[in-house]
N, C-alpha and C positions, 0 to 999 in steps of 0.2 A: 882612379875612380872608374875608368872605363872597363877595368878587369874584374869588378865586383861580381858581375853575373857569372864569372867562370867558377866561382866557389860553390861547393855542394851544400854548405850551410848558409843559414840566413845571416847576412852581414849588414850592420847598421852603424853609421857614423853620426855621433851627436855632439853638440856643443856643450860647454860647461853648464849651460842653462838646461840642457837636456833636449834641445830642439834638434830634429832630424836634419842632418846635412846630406846623408846618402842612404840609399835603401835599395837593396838588390832584389832580383826576382824571387829568390827563396824566401826573403823577408815578406814580400808581398803574398806568397803562397802560405806561409806559416801564420801570419797575423791577419790576413784577409783584407789588407788595405792597399790599393794601388799606389805606386810610387808617387804619382802626381799629387795624390791627396795626403801622402805622408810627409813630404818635404816641408820643413818649417814648423811642423807641429810638435808639441811635447811628446817624447817617446812614452812616458808613463801613461799619458792619456790614451795612446794607441793600443797599449797592452793591458790596460785596466789596473795599473798600480796606483796607490794613493797619490794625490796631487801634492801633498805636503809630507814632510819628514825626510829622512835620509834616503838617497837613491843609490843604486849600484855604482854609478859613475863617481858620485861624491865619495863613496867608500873606497873606490879604486884610487882616487886622487890622494886619499889619506894614507893609503898603504905604502910601505917603504919601497916596494918595487913597482908601484903604480898599477898593480894588477888585482883583479878580484874574480872569484868564481862563485856563483850563487844559483840555487835552485828556486824558482819562483812559480807561482800560479798565475797564468796569463788568461785573461778573459777578453779575447779578441772579438771584433764585430761579427755577429751572426755565427759564432762558432761555440762549440762546447768548451768548457774550461780545459786548459792544457797545463801540464808541468813542463817547464822549459828550463834548460840549463843555460845560464848566461855567463859567458867569459868576457870580462871587461878589461881593456888595456888602454892606459892613458897614452896618447900620442902628442909629444911636445909640438908646439907651433913653430913655424919657421921664424927665425929671428926672435923678435919680441912678441910675436903673435900669440893669441890665446891657445891653450891646449885643447885637444879634441879627444874623444873617447871612441875607440873601436869596440863594437859589441858583436860577438859571435853567439848566435842563438841556435839551440838544438832542441827539438821536441823529444822529451824523455818520458812522456806520459805513459806510453806502453811499458817502458822499462821499469818505471816506478810502480806501475800497477802490478807487474809480474813479481817484483820484489816483495810488495805487500801481500800478494796472493800466496807466495811461498810461506810467508810468516803465518798467514791466516789458515792456510791449508792444514798445517799441523794440528790446528785446534778445531776446525769446523768441517773438514772434508768428509769425514765419516758421517757426521750428523746430517750434512746436506744431502749426500747420496742416499741416505736411508729415508728421506722425506718423500711422500707420494706426490707432493706438489712441486712445481718449478720454484726453486729458491735462488735468489740473487742477493749478493752482498755488495754494496756500493759505498763510496765515500762522499764527502760533502761536495767534491768537484763534479759528481754525477758520472763517475766512471765505474764500470763493473769490475770488481776485484775477484769475486768467486761466483761461479754458477754451477749448479749440480747438473747431472746428466739429463734430468727431466726438463730443466730450463733450456739446455742445448737442443733437445729434441723438439720442444714446444716452439722455440723461436727459429730453429733451422740453422744454428751456428755451431761450428766446431769449438773445441775447448780453447784453442789458441786464438780463434777469431773473436770469441765473446769476451775474453779477458782483456780489460782495458777499453772495451767498447763503451761509447757514451750511452747512458741510459736512455737519452732522448731518441736514440736510433730504434728503440723498441716501442716508441710512442707514436701513434698515428699523426700525420702531418697537421690535421685539423686542430689538434689540441696541443701540439708540440710547443708552441710559443708560450703557453701558460705553465708548462711543466717546471721550468727553472724556478719560478716564483713559488710553486707548491713545494719544491724540494727545499728551497731556502727557508720557507715557513716551518717545515718539519724539523730541520736541524736547529732552528731557533727555539722551538718548543717541542722537543721530541716526546712522543708518546705512542703507545700501541694503538693501532687502528685496525679493528676487526674486518674480516672479509665482508663485502657487501654492505659497507657502512654508508648506505644512502646515496651512492654514486653509480652512474652508468659508465663503466670503464671499458676500455678496449686495449688490445695489444697489437703490435705490428711485427709480422714475421720477416725473415730475410727476403723472401720472395715477393714482398709487398702486400700480401694478404693480411686482412685484419680479422680479429676474433673477439667476441665479448669475453670479458675477464672479471674475476673478482681478485682483488689485491689487498693483502694485509701487510701492514708495515710495523716493524718493531725496531727500536733503537738498540745498538750494540756498542759496548765499550771494549776496545781492543788495544793491543800494543801499538797499533799504527794510528790511533785516534778514534774519534766517534764515527760510527758507521750506521748504516741502515740495512736491515734484512727485509727483503720483500718476498712474500710467498704469492705466486701467481697461479691462478687456476682457470683453465679454459672452460667456460660455461656454455659453450655453443649448444651442446646436446640438451643441457638442462633448460636453456632458454627455449629451445624448440619444443621440449616437452611442456614447459610452462605455457608457451603460446597455445599449444593444443589443449592443455588443461584449462587455461583461461577461456578458450573458446567454448569448452564444455560447460564451464561455470556460467558464462554469459547465456548459454542456451538453456540453462536450467530454469524452470518456472518459479522456483523458490529462491529466497535470499540464501546465499552461500557464504559462510564465514569460515576461513581456515585459520586455525590457532595453533601456536607452538606449545611445547610442554610447560613453558612459563606462563601460559595464558595470554600471550601477546598475539594480536591479530596480524597475520602476514599476508592475507589475500582476501578480497571480497569481490562480489560481482555487482553489476549495476542494480539488480533487484534489491540488494542490501541497501544501497543508497536511497532508493525510492521508499523502501519499507521503514527504515529508521530515520531518514531525514538528514543523514550525514553525507558529506562529500567523501570520496574514497580516501583522499589524503588526510582527512581528519581521523580516520579509523586506523590506518596502517601504523603499526608499532604501538598502538594503545592496548590497554588491558581489555579483555573481553567483558570484564565487569561493567564497562561503560554501557553495555547493552542489556544489563540485568537490573531489574528493580532493586532499589536500595535495600528493601527489607529482606531480599533473598541473597544478597552478595556474600554475607558472612558464611553461609553454608556452601557456597559454590566452590571455594578453594578446596575444601575437603572432598567434595564430590569429584572435582577435576583430578585430584591425586588418585582417588580410588579408581577412576576410569583408566588412567594411564597405567595403573598397576594391573588392570585386567581389561585391555582394550578390545572390545568386541563391537561389531556393528549393532546399533540400537535403532530399530525402525521408528517411524513417526507413530504417535499415539500409543506409546508403550506404557500406558497407565500412570504417567506422571502429570500432575497439575502444574503446567509451566506458564510463565509469562515473560514478556520482554519489554524493554523501555526505549522509547524514541528519544530523539535529540531534544524535543520540546518538553520532555518529562512525562508525557502520557504513556500509559502502559496498555498492553493488549494481550489477550490469551494467545498462546502459541503452541504449536507442535514442533518439536525439534528432533531430528534424527542425527545420530553421531556415527562417524566412520573413521577408523584409524588410517593414517597414511604414512608409510615408512619412506623417508627420503634420505638423501645424503647428509642433510643438516639435522637429522634426527626424526623423531616421530612427530607428525602433525595430526591434528584432528579436524575433520571436515564436518561442519554443522550446517544442516539444511533447516532453515527457519520458515515457518508458515503461519501467517496470521489467520486464526480460526474464529475471529469475532463474528463474521457473517454467518459461518456455519453454526455457531452456538446460538446466534439470534434466531436463525431459521429453526433449529432444533427446539428452542423454547417456544416459538410460535406453533410448531407442530404439536408439542406437548399440550399447549394451551388449547389448540384447536381440537385435539383428541379429547381433552377434558370437556370442552364445550359440546362436542359432538355426542359424547357419551351422555352428558346431562340432557341434551336435546332429545336423544333417543329415548332416555328414560321418561322425560316429560311427555313425549309423544305417545309412548307406550301407555303411560298412566292416563293420558287424555283419551286414548283409544278405549282403554278399559272402562273409563268413566262414561264415555259416550255409549259404549255397548251396554253398560249397566243401566244408563238412563233410558236407552231405547227399549230394553227389555222391561224395565219397570214401568215406563210410560204405557207400553202395550198392555201390561198386566193391570194397570190402574184404569185405563180407558175402557176396557171391556165391561167391568161392573158399573162404571159411571154411566155408560151409555144405557145400561139397563135401568139404572135409577132415574135417568132423565126420561126414558120412555114411559116407565110406570107413573112417574110424577105427572107427565103430560096427560096420560089417560085419566088419572084421578082429577087433575085440574080442570080438564075439559068435561067432566061429568060422565065419562064413558063407562065407569064402573058403579055409578050411583050418584045421587045428588049430593052437593057440598054447599054449605052455607057461605056467605061472603067472607066471614073471618077465616074459615078454612081455606077458601080460594086465595086469600091474600098470603097466608102462610105457605101454601103450595107454590105461589109465584116466587116467593123468596127462595124456596128450595130449588126451583127450576133455574132461577138466575144464578145462584151460587154453583149449582152443578154444571151449568153451561160454561161459566167462567172457569171452573176447574178443568172441564174438558178442553177448553181453548188453551189453557196453560199447559196441559199435558200434550196437546197437539204441537204447541210451539217447542216444548222440550224434546219431543220425538223428532221433529224436523231438524232442530239444532244438533242433536246427537247424531242423526244420520249424516248431516253435512260434515261434522267433525270426524266421524268415523269413515268418511269417504263412501257412504252408502246412499247418497242422494241420487235419485233417478230423475232424469229429464225426459219429457215427452214433447219434443218440438213439433209444431204444426203451423200451417199458415192461418193467421188469425187477423181479424179486423181490430186494430188498436182502439179506434174510437168506440166501438161497441163494448170492448172490455172495460174501458175507462168509465163509460156511462153505467155499466152494470155495477161496478164498485161504488160509484157515486150514489146510484139509486138505492143500493143496499144500506148505505150509511145516511141516507136522507132523513130518516126519522130522528137520528141523533143530532144532525145539523139543524133540523127544523126546530127542535126543542130549544136550541141555543140561538136561534134566529140568524144563522150564518148563511151567507150566499156563496154557493160553490160554482165557479165557472170552469169550463173545459175548453182548452185551446190545443188543437192537434194540427200539426203541419200537414198539408194535403199530400206531401210526398211520403208520409208515413201512414198511408191508409192501411197498408198490409205489412206485416212483419212475420218472420218465422221464429216463434218462441214457444215456451211452455206456458200455456194460459193459466194453469193452476198456480205456478210459481210467480208469474207476473201479477196475478190477482193478490197474492200474499204480500208482495212488495208494495203494491199500490195501497192495499188495505191498511198496512202498518203505517205508511206515511200519512195517508189521508185521515185515518182515525186519530193519530197523534195531533194532526193539525186541528181537527175539530175539538179535541179535548182541551187544547191549550190556547185556543184563540178566544178572546173575550166575546161575550154575547154581542150580536149584531155585527160581527166581524166579517171578513172577506177572505175566501180561500180560492186559489187557482190551481187547477191540474193542467199541466202543460207537457206536450211532447214535441221536441224540435230535433232537427238534424245536428249531430255533433261532429260527424266526419262522414265520408262517403259510405263507410260500412257500419256506422254506429248511430244510435239516437239517444237523446237525453230525456228521461222521464222526470218531471219536476212536480213538487207540491209546495206551493208558496202561500204563506199566511201573513197576516198583519198582527200576529200575537205578541207576546212579551219579549221574544228574542232570547238569545243564549250568549253568554260571555265567551270570548275566545278561549280562555283557559279551561272552560268546562267542556268545550266541544269534543276533544278527543275521547272523553268518557262515554259518549252517547252510544257508540257502536260496540261497546263491550258488554259481555253477558252479565246480567244481574246488576247493572249499574244504573242508578236513577239519580238525577240531579237534586230533586226535591222530594224528600220522603212525605211531606205534607201533601204535595200534589198527587203523589201516588195514592194516598189514602182517599183524596177527594175524587180522583178520576179513575182509580183502579190501574192495574198494570203490575208487571213483574220485572221489568227491565230486560225482557228477552226479545221484544219485538224488533228493535233496531239492530240488535246483534244478529238475529236470525235473518233480517233483511240483508245485512252486509254479506253474510255467508251465502245466501241464495244468489245474490247478484254476482259474487265472485265465482260461484259454481257455474254460472251462465257466461263466464268470461268477461264480466264487467267490473265496475267499481262504483262505490258510493261516495257521497260528499255532502257538505253542508256549507251554506253561506248565511251568516246571521250576526246580529249585534243586538245588545239589550235595547228594548224599546222600538226596534225597527223591524220586527218580524223575522221569519226564518224561511229559507228555501232549501228543502231537502231534495237531493237528486240522485239518480242512478243512471250511469252511462252504460248502455247495453249493446251487444251486437244486434244488427238488424236480422241476422240469420244465425241461429245457434245449432243448426244441423251439423252433425259430425262431432259434437261435444258430448254426446251421450257416453257415460262411463268414464269421462275424464275427471 
């Protein structure tokens, strides 16, 4: 036993039960188990043979000469599978002691691989060397039987070195432990696996460097049993280009979708995820029809085929009415530009997708605004023409009416001869009607001037109390007939203002005359001026008349609008007074308003600047 270590081959001595009795250094090196751990253990367990069934030593015991030579596959601890030649000889026991079995084991993996390689070379060598990719042929044990020149160059091994090499030697250490299980699963259910089939793979060169790889697997039937052919492609440069390309895609402002000739999505950017609502992994490998509205999918396949037949860059907005579909089913109008990309895997198409919903909405708003602006322009032009016409007509009408009033006054006053009472009464009616018509024409003329932008202001320093008293006194005869009391309340701080006295008189006249007309007999009217702000004052006329409903109030300051036609007949009026008042106040930089309720009277007011100088011509 002491001389077992002198032998060049692995030597093992086992009992009839197969338990190890002796184990030399070469056995330790070959099978990977130290002698202290091997002694006493079943030999078949140490080399990966089935625990049940016939064993090489039982077969040797049954042989006439007690010898057996057999070639077995050994799966030792932490080692790739080996082909081992076992020579077994039964050694009789001393006296009546039990027999033992001496086993000489020799690694013939490389020898067997080379024998199989010679067989395979006659069939596959020409095919392998003509392939542009690295090609490897391996058996179920995971040993390389054939490798073409490109595989030798790629991995850095010579022809003799790579033949018989464990495939695991070409697999990075980080994933090497999982590789035997993958290999066993492939041989259990062999099938073609295309390159780049959803895995991030790497290869390991002889110098220890790693590279990203695409690997396709194909099963082979051969004279030496089932094999696997692996095509390996170094994709370092492509990954570098893809990384740069992906960076460009991510930098793009639009959603970018890269599609192959079959219409499958191969690459998208983060803008695509945001625009369509899908995660990246939900889109990759899917049909691009996923992003197309259902009603348009039928025609898309034909359009895609025609584009591939004549692939040219198509810029955005090239006259097609396009739409896209989000994950939630909502659709949106889109602009899509197409560009062909020629790659190693064939032609791809890059599609840049832009949501133009907001742009179309803004365009619609602009069109609507343009229509409204044109309508407003025409309306303003028509209003201007109308105002100019009214101004001209009012002037033409007022001139002869003034003559009529003048001559009627002369006759009424007896300046051209005596008139009897009946004639005087008739002349009074003529004068009243003519004067009313003159006032109406004056109102029309002023209104048309304001609307045409031709109103003229003549600001000057004036005493507000004196102006209010002047208007009150002018209307006193009318108020006296109705038995109305008119009070005047002027804030002392408003003794003087800078305004147009003629226009202020018109405003106050219209407010106060209306209050007198529509306040019941024996009623009460107040004319008031108070500070509204440091630079403005508020001129009010308040009455305790019939009041005005809220829904009717907006009509009061509109031209030719009267709330009660019967009242108009009783009191006179054309519906121009308040409309003219509003226009005059606005021309002086102010605003008008009303506070009223039925049965509670009304308060008409105008808020005006205390100083209108500088507003002439505005």
